[in-house]
C-alpha positions in Angstrom: 5.0 14.2 -17.5 7.4 17.1 -17.5 10.9 17.0 -15.9 12.7 20.3 -15.5 16.4 21.2 -16.2 17.1 21.3 -12.4 16.9 17.5 -12.2 19.6 17.1 -14.8 21.9 19.4 -12.7 21.2 17.2 -9.7 22.0 14.0 -11.6 25.4 15.5 -12.7 26.2 16.5 -9.2 25.2 13.1 -7.7 26.9 11.2 -10.4 26.5 7.4 -10.6 26.8 4.8 -8.1 27.7 1.1 -8.4 27.4 -1.6 -5.7 28.9 -5.0 -6.0 26.4 -7.5 -7.3 25.0 -9.7 -4.6 23.8 -13.3 -5.1 20.3 -14.4 -4.2 19.6 -14.9 -0.5 19.4 -18.5 0.7 16.8 -19.2 3.4 16.2 -22.9 2.5 18.9 -23.9 4.9 16.7 -22.6 7.8 14.6 -25.8 7.6 11.3 -24.0 7.8 8.3 -26.1 6.9 5.5 -24.6 4.8 2.8 -22.8 6.9 0.1 -24.8 5.1 -0.3 -28.5 4.3 -1.7 -28.0 0.8 0.3 -27.4 -2.4 1.4 -23.8 -2.4 -0.1 -21.5 -5.1 0.4 -17.7 -4.8 -1.9 -14.8 -5.4 0.9 -12.4 -4.7 4.7 -12.4 -4.2 7.4 -10.4 -2.4 8.1 -6.8 -3.6 4.9 -6.3 -5.6 4.1 -2.7 -6.3 1.2 -1.6 -4.1 -0.3 1.8 -3.2 2.4 3.5 -1.1 4.3 0.3 -0.2 5.9 -2.9 -1.4 4.2 -6.1 -0.7 6.2 -7.5 2.3 5.3 -11.2 2.0 3.9 -13.9 -0.1 0.1 -14.5 -0.4 -0.7 -18.2 -0.3 -4.1 -19.3 -1.7 -6.3 -21.2 0.7 -8.5 -22.9 -2.0 -11.1 -20.0 -1.9 -12.3 -20.4 1.6 -11.3 -19.8 5.3 -10.5 -22.2 8.0 -7.3 -23.9 6.7 -4.9 -25.1 9.4 -1.9 -22.8 9.7 1.3 -24.3 11.1 4.4 -22.9 12.9 7.2 -23.2 10.4 9.9 -23.7 13.0 10.3 -23.9 16.8 10.0 -20.6 18.5 7.8 -18.4 20.7 4.9 -16.1 20.0 6.5 -12.6 20.1 3.5 -10.6 19.0 -0.3 -10.8 18.6 -2.0 -8.0 16.8 -5.8 -7.8 16.3 -7.0 -5.0 14.1 -10.1 -4.3 12.0 -7.8 -3.1 9.2 -4.3 -3.9 7.8 -3.2 -7.5 8.7 -6.4 -8.1 10.7 -5.7 -11.0 13.1 -2.0 -11.7 12.9 0.7 -13.6 15.0 4.5 -13.3 14.9 6.7 -16.2 15.9 10.4 -15.5 16.7 12.9 -18.3 15.9 16.4 -19.0 17.3 17.8 -18.7 13.7 17.5 -14.9 13.8 14.3 -14.6 11.8 10.6 -14.1 12.7 7.6 -15.6 10.8 4.4 -13.6 10.3 1.0 -15.0 9.6 -1.8 -12.5 8.7 -5.5 -12.2 7.8 -6.3 -15.1 10.1 -9.8 -16.2 11.0 -8.9 -17.3 14.5 -6.0 -18.4 16.6 -5.5 -21.8 18.3 -7.4 -22.4 21.6 -4.4 -21.4 23.8 -3.8 -18.2 21.9 -7.5 -17.3 21.6 -7.8 -17.7 25.4 -4.7 -15.5 25.9 -5.7 -12.7 23.6 -9.4 -12.6 24.7 -8.3 -12.1 28.2 -6.3 -9.1 27.1 -9.2 -7.7 25.0 -11.6 -8.0 28.0 -9.0 -6.4 30.3 -8.6 -3.5 27.9 -12.2 -3.5 26.7 -11.0 -3.2 23.2 -11.3 -5.4 20.0 -8.1 -3.8 18.7 -5.0 -4.9 20.6 -1.3 -5.2 20.0 0.4 -7.5 22.5 4.1 -8.5 22.8 4.4 -11.6 25.1 7.6 -12.3 27.0 10.1 -14.7 25.4 9.0 -18.3 26.1 5.7 -17.1 27.6 4.0 -18.8 24.6 6.4 -21.4 23.1 5.5 -23.2 19.9 6.9 -26.2 18.2 7.5 -26.7 14.4 4.4 -28.1 12.9 2.1 -27.0 15.7 -1.3 -25.6 14.5 -1.2 -21.9 15.5 -4.3 -20.6 13.7 -6.9 -21.0 11.0 -6.6 -19.1 7.7 -9.1 -16.2 7.1 -9.9 -13.0 5.4 -9.6 -10.5 8.3 -8.4 -6.9 8.2 -7.9 -5.3 4.8 -7.7 -8.6 2.9 -9.6 -8.7 -0.4 -10.3 -12.4 -0.2 -9.5 -15.6 1.8 -5.7 -16.3 1.8 -2.7 -16.4 4.1 -0.3 -13.5 4.0 3.1 -15.0 5.2 6.3 -13.2 5.9 9.9 -13.9 6.9 11.6 -11.0 8.7 15.0 -10.4 10.2 14.2 -10.4 13.9 16.8 -7.7 14.9 15.7 -5.2 12.3 12.1 -6.3 11.5 13.1 -6.1 7.8 10.9 -8.2 5.5 12.9 -10.6 3.3 11.9 -12.4 0.1 10.0 -15.6 1.2 10.4 -17.1 -2.3 13.9 -18.2 -1.2 12.7 -20.4 1.7 12.9 -23.5 -0.6 9.1 -24.2 -0.7 7.9 -26.1 -3.7 6.2 -23.4 -5.7 6.1 -24.4 -9.4 7.3 -21.6 -11.7 8.5 -22.3 -15.3 7.2 -19.0 -16.7 9.3 -16.0 -17.4 8.1 -12.5 -16.6 5.9 -10.8 -19.2 6.7 -7.4 -20.7 4.0 -5.2 -22.0 5.3 -1.7 -22.6 8.5 0.3 -22.8 8.4 3.8 -21.4 11.0 6.5 -22.1 11.4 9.7 -20.0 13.4 12.6 -21.4 15.1 14.1 -18.3 15.4 17.8 -19.3 14.3 20.3 -21.8 17.1 19.5 -24.3 16.4 15.8 -24.3 13.8 14.0 -26.5 12.8 10.7 -27.9 10.9 10.3 -31.3 10.5 14.1 -31.6 8.9 14.6 -28.2 10.3 16.0 -24.9 7.4 14.3 -23.0 7.4 10.7 -21.7 6.1 8.1 -24.1 4.8 4.5 -24.2 5.9 2.0 -26.9 4.1 -1.4 -27.2 6.1 -4.6 -27.5 5.9 -7.7 -29.5 6.8 -11.1 -28.0 8.7 -14.1 -29.6 9.2 -16.8 -27.0 10.7 -15.0 -24.1 12.3 -12.3 -26.2 10.6 -8.9 -26.9 11.1 -6.2 -29.5 9.4 -2.9 -30.2 6.2 -3.4 -32.2 7.2 -0.9 -34.8 10.9 -1.1 -35.8 13.8 -1.7 -33.5 15.3 1.9 -33.2 14.2 5.0 -31.5 15.6 8.5 -32.4 16.7 10.3 -29.3 18.9 13.0 -27.9 20.2 13.7 -24.4 19.6 12.2 -21.1 16.9 9.4 -21.3 15.3 7.4 -18.5 13.8 4.0 -19.2 10.8 2.2 -17.6 9.1 -1.2 -18.2 5.7 -2.6 -17.6 6.5 -6.1 -16.5 4.8 -8.7 -14.4 5.8 -12.2 -13.2 3.8 -15.2 -13.8 3.5 -18.5 -11.9 2.4 -22.0 -12.9 -1.2 -22.7 -12.3 -2.1 -19.0 -11.4 -3.5 -16.1 -13.4 -2.4 -13.5 -10.9 0.2 -10.9 -12.0 3.0 -10.8 -9.5 6.1 -8.6 -8.9 9.4 -9.1 -10.8 12.4 -10.1 -8.7 15.3 -8.6 -10.7 15.8 -5.9 -13.5 19.0 -5.4 -15.6 19.7 -2.8 -18.2 22.7 -3.4 -20.5 24.1 -0.6 -22.8 26.2 -2.0 -25.5 26.3 -5.3 -23.7 27.7 -3.7 -20.6 25.8 -3.7 -17.3 24.4 -0.3 -16.7 21.6 -0.7 -14.2 20.5 -3.4 -11.8 18.0 -3.8 -9.0 16.6 -6.9 -7.1 14.1 -7.5 -4.4 15.9 -9.5 -1.7 14.4 -7.4 1.2 12.8 -4.0 1.7 12.6 -2.4 5.2 9.3 -0.7 6.2 11.1 2.6 6.7 11.9 2.6 2.9 8.8 1.0 1.6 7.0 4.3 0.6 9.8 4.9 -1.9 7.8 2.6 -4.0 6.1 5.8 -5.3 9.3 6.8 -6.8 10.4 3.4 -8.3 7.0 3.0 -10.0 5.6 5.5 -12.5 3.1 7.0 -10.0 1.3 9.0 -12.7 0.6 5.9 -14.8 -0.5 4.1 -11.6 -3.1 6.8 -10.6 -4.4 7.7 -14.0 -4.2 4.3 -15.9 -3.9 1.7 -13.2 -0.7 0.5 -14.7 2.1 -0.7 -12.5 5.5 -0.2 -14.2 9.0 0.0 -13.0 11.3 2.9 -13.6 14.8 1.7 -14.5 16.5 4.8 -13.2 16.9 6.5 -9.8 15.1 9.8 -9.0 17.2 12.2 -6.7 15.3 11.6 -3.5 14.8 7.8 -4.0 16.6 6.1 -1.1 15.8 2.5 -1.8 18.5 -0.1 -1.0 17.5 -2.4 -3.8 19.9 -0.8 -6.4 23.0 -2.7 -7.1 24.2 -0.8 -10.2 23.0 2.6 -11.5 25.5 4.4 -13.7 24.5 8.0 -14.2 21.6 7.2 -11.8 20.4 4.7 -14.5 19.7 7.4 -17.2 21.2 6.8 -20.6 23.0 9.7 -22.3 22.4 9.5 -26.0 25.0 11.4 -28.1 24.3 12.6 -31.7 25.6 10.2 -34.3 26.0 7.2 -31.8 23.7 4.1 -31.9 23.5 2.3 -28.5 22.1 -1.2 -28.1 19.8 -1.4 -25.1 18.9 -4.7 -23.4 16.3 -4.8 -20.7 16.3 -8.1 -18.8 13.7 -9.2 -16.3 14.2 -12.3 -14.0 11.9 -13.9 -11.4 13.2 -15.6 -8.2 13.5 -18.9 -10.1 15.8 -17.3 -12.8 13.2 -17.5 -15.5 14.3 -14.7 -17.9 12.7 -12.3 -20.5 14.6 -9.7 -22.6 13.8 -6.7 -24.7 16.4 -5.4 -27.1 16.2 -2.2 -29.0 18.4 0.7 -30.1 18.7 4.4 -29.3 20.1 6.4 -32.2 21.5 9.8 -31.3 20.2 12.8 -33.3 21.3 16.4 -32.9 18.0 17.8 -34.0 16.6 20.3 -31.5 13.0 19.8 -30.4 11.2 22.7 -28.8 9.6 21.8 -25.4 6.3 23.1 -24.3 6.6 26.0 -21.8 4.7 25.5 -18.6 2.9 28.7 -17.5 1.7 29.7 -14.0 3.9 27.3 -12.2 6.4 27.5 -9.3 9.6 25.5 -9.4 10.0 23.6 -6.1 13.5 21.9 -5.6 13.0 18.5 -4.0 15.5 19.1 -1.3 14.1 22.4 0.0 11.1 23.3 2.2 8.3 25.1 0.4 5.6 27.4 1.7 2.6 28.5 -0.5 0.2 31.2 0.7 -2.5 32.4 -1.6 -6.3 33.0 -1.5 -6.4 32.0 2.2 -4.7 28.6 1.4 -1.5 27.9 3.3 0.7 24.9 2.4 3.8 24.0 4.2 6.0 21.3 2.6 9.0 20.0 4.6 12.3 19.5 2.9 12.9 16.3 1.0 9.1 15.6 0.8 9.4 15.2 -3.0 11.2 12.7 -5.1 12.2 15.2 -7.8 11.9 18.9 -8.6 8.3 19.9 -8.8 6.5 22.5 -11.1 3.8 23.4 -8.6 0.3 24.3 -9.9 -2.7 25.8 -8.1 -6.2 26.7 -9.1 -9.6 27.3 -7.6 -12.9 25.7 -8.8 -16.2 27.3 -7.6 -18.4 25.2 -9.7 -18.9 22.2 -7.3 -20.6 23.2 -4.0 -22.7 20.2 -2.9 -21.8 19.4 0.7 -19.0 21.9 0.7 -18.2 25.0 2.8 -15.5 26.2 0.5 -14.5 26.2 -3.1 -12.5 23.2 -4.4 -8.8 24.1 -4.1 -6.7 22.1 -6.7 -3.3 21.6 -4.9 -1.1 20.6 -7.8 -2.1 17.1 -9.2 -3.2 13.8 -7.7 -0.8 12.0 -9.9 2.3 13.5 -8.3 3.5 11.5 -5.2 4.6 12.9 -1.8 7.0 11.1 0.5 6.5 13.1 3.7 3.4 14.6 5.4 2.8 18.3 4.8 0.4 20.8 6.4 -2.5 22.3 4.4 -5.0 25.0 5.7 -8.1 25.9 3.8 -10.5 28.8 4.5 -14.2 28.1 4.8 -17.6 29.8 5.0 -18.5 31.0 8.4 -20.4 28.5 10.6 -21.8 28.7 14.2 -19.1 28.2 16.9 -21.0 25.0 18.0 -20.4 23.4 14.6 -16.7 24.1 14.1 -15.6 20.9 15.7 -17.7 19.1 13.0 -15.6 20.7 10.1 -13.2 18.6 8.2 -11.1 18.5 5.0 -12.2 16.3 2.1 -10.7 15.0 -1.1 -13.2 15.8 -4.0 -13.6 12.9 -6.3 -16.2 13.9 -8.7 -19.4 13.9 -6.7 -17.9 11.8 -4.0 -16.2 13.2 -0.9 -13.5 11.3 1.0 -12.8 12.4 4.5 -9.2 13.5 5.4 -9.8 14.7 8.9 -8.5 18.0 10.1 -9.3 20.6 12.8 -10.8 24.2 12.6 -8.2 26.7 13.8 -8.5 30.5 13.4 -11.0 30.4 10.5 -9.3 27.6 8.6 -9.4 23.8 8.6 -5.9 22.4 8.9 -4.9 18.8 8.1 -1.8 16.7 7.7 -1.7 15.2 4.2 0.5 12.9 2.2 -0.9 13.6 -1.3 -1.9 16.4 -3.7 -5.3 16.8 -5.3 -8.6 18.7 -5.2 -9.4 19.5 -1.6 -12.2 21.4 0.1 -13.9 21.9 3.5 -17.0 20.1 4.5 -19.1 19.4 7.6 -20.3 16.2 9.3 -23.2 16.5 11.7 -24.8 13.1 10.9 -24.5 10.2 13.3 -23.6 6.7 12.2 -26.5 4.3 11.3 -26.8 1.1 13.3 -29.1 -1.6 11.8 -29.7 -5.0 13.5 -29.2 -8.0 11.3 -30.8 -11.5 11.3 -34.1 -10.2 12.5 -32.9 -8.9 15.8 -35.7 -6.9 17.5 -37.1 -6.2 20.9 -37.9 -9.3 22.9 -36.2 -11.4 20.3 -35.7 -15.0 21.4 -31.9 -15.8 20.9 -32.0 -19.2 22.5 -30.6 -20.9 19.3 -28.7 -18.0 18.0 -24.9 -18.1 17.8 -24.2 -14.5 16.9 -25.6 -11.0 17.4 -24.8 -8.8 14.4 -25.2 -5.2 13.3 -24.6 -3.3 10.1 -23.0 0.0 10.9 -22.4 2.8 8.3 -21.3 6.4 8.4 -22.0 9.2 5.8 -18.6 10.9 5.8 -15.9 11.1 8.5 -15.9 7.4 9.3 -16.4 5.2 12.3 -13.9 6.0 15.1 -15.1 3.9 17.9 -17.7 1.1 18.7 -18.6 -0.3 22.0 -21.1 -3.1 22.7 -22.5 -4.2 26.1 -24.8 -6.8 27.5 -26.6 -5.7 30.6 -24.1 -2.8 30.8 -21.1 -5.0 30.8 -18.6 -4.7 27.9 -18.4 -7.7 25.6 -16.2 -8.6 22.6 -17.9 -7.3 19.5 -15.6 -7.8 16.4 -15.6 -5.0 13.9 -15.2 -5.7 10.2 -15.2 -2.3 8.5 -14.8 -3.6 4.9 -18.2 -5.3 5.3 -19.7 -2.7 7.7 -20.3 -5.6 10.1 -20.2 -5.8 13.9 -20.4 -9.3 15.4 -20.6 -10.8 18.8 -20.4 -14.6 19.3 -22.4 -15.9 22.1 -20.0 -16.9 24.9 -19.8 -17.2 28.7 -20.7 -13.5 29.0 -24.1 -14.1 27.4 -26.9 -14.8 30.0 -28.0 -18.3 29.7 -31.6 -17.6 30.6 -34.0 -14.7 30.8 -34.2 -11.2 29.5 -31.0 -9.2 28.8 -30.2 -5.8 27.3 -28.0 -5.4 24.2 -26.6 -2.0 23.6 -24.2 -0.7 20.8 -22.7 2.8 20.7 -21.0 4.0 17.5 -19.1 7.3 17.3 -17.7 8.8 14.1 -14.5 10.8 13.7 -16.4 14.1 14.3 -18.0 12.9 17.5 -21.5 12.2 16.2 -22.9 9.3 18.2 -25.5 6.7 17.5 -27.0 4.3 20.1 -29.0 1.2 19.5 -30.4 -0.9 22.4 -32.9 -3.6 22.8 -34.0 -6.3 25.1 -33.6 -10.0 24.1 -34.3 -13.4 25.7 -32.9 -16.9 26.1 -34.4 -20.0 27.3 -37.5 -18.3 28.6 -39.8 -20.9 30.2 
């Protein structure tokens, strides 16, 4: 990872900042009961590093299955019900008089009253996806009332309850570990690697101007460098740490609550995860080492602040958290990690200043893009428009064209910088393509080329190019989707099938490229509630009052992908035929 001299100038201009240390939040005085009636064990905690966001709640294990009773944690009213095939899936929000809102997500089903309420809305709108905001006191609930059953809906990767506490006024998620629930935790965070990041061309560590990884050795809850305790260095150095929190009785690796860096026993850097608003959550890509995350699947924390990182979690960051190492001076560095229950781990090592000069590798064929300025690139028919402040730091932009991969493509592969560089704001990208018939232009789309796999990114054909709004760099090309989705009946559903004893009608629905955009199901021409589960390619309808009780009836499903290709499946079934 190469950081240019421009960044050092920006750091000097911005200087350092220091906020007065805050104590841990206290929500245990709210008197909220747990949302489940089993011992709480977590699969994930607040503030974990996720792709493009921080984890906004705590994930409570549900003993490996769905259907556990979910309780209202305090008196209040249902202020929102959102049903979606992705994201939180089936979720409810309860607003309380104490100024906070509780959120329950990935549910299997709501209680009888709420199911009746939301199904009425779904039938009125003829849509499985709904987002409803009931009036205050329209749907009141009492503390301890069963409001739902746990599930695995939406983008959940397994049965659990995602639970949040939010400030009602701002909708800012807060750290639910401070609600006072009994969650056994006597284990300190685990440290795995120290990372160092020379910040400019005159800075280096251990004879290299590139970022480096150093493995650690543990003794109790104290860590040291595996080989020696001192690193030779010069100039402005950023630090990073691979650290994970551990909980009693769980093997999951969770997020760390608080980090401190002490230089010569004086507090130099500090951050902690009390709350993170959704508007700042994408800055996770600056706090983490995004390149390590993309290329090596390692989640690590940078202990310094990049120029365009606007996170509010930082309470101390002298010199933006970077350590300036002077020749001839030895600095003691202490990196401390804490979980929400004050279990502590510590790494101690030393940076010894050395005036030796290390030649840095010169990057060729790159364009320097300051993070705070807009950038336009126009070459070989490719047009890129990057808004100002889309980057976290100065970028050395790279571009190349690859003509070797052509399967399913209508253009070369255009390598727009590198996938491992994060983007904060959307930008516009236009790519040229081989000429196609006018009748096919609405089927064109932009794709991310991942080896031999193509991932649809959408886009529209305009003036001989396909234009899309993107939020990442990488290898892109133009492709075409003229293939309709495939609808396959499940459970032996066929023409004249007797469904007298059946409880569900199900279909498997897949698409080859652009993805399913819309699905509609009808019985005898009337819309009925089919539930769409895209992670399992499964469409389901539970027999209800809209299913004919006797005789023949027609079942019809229409699936349309993002490029307008349509598939239709229809058949005649029977019930209670005499």
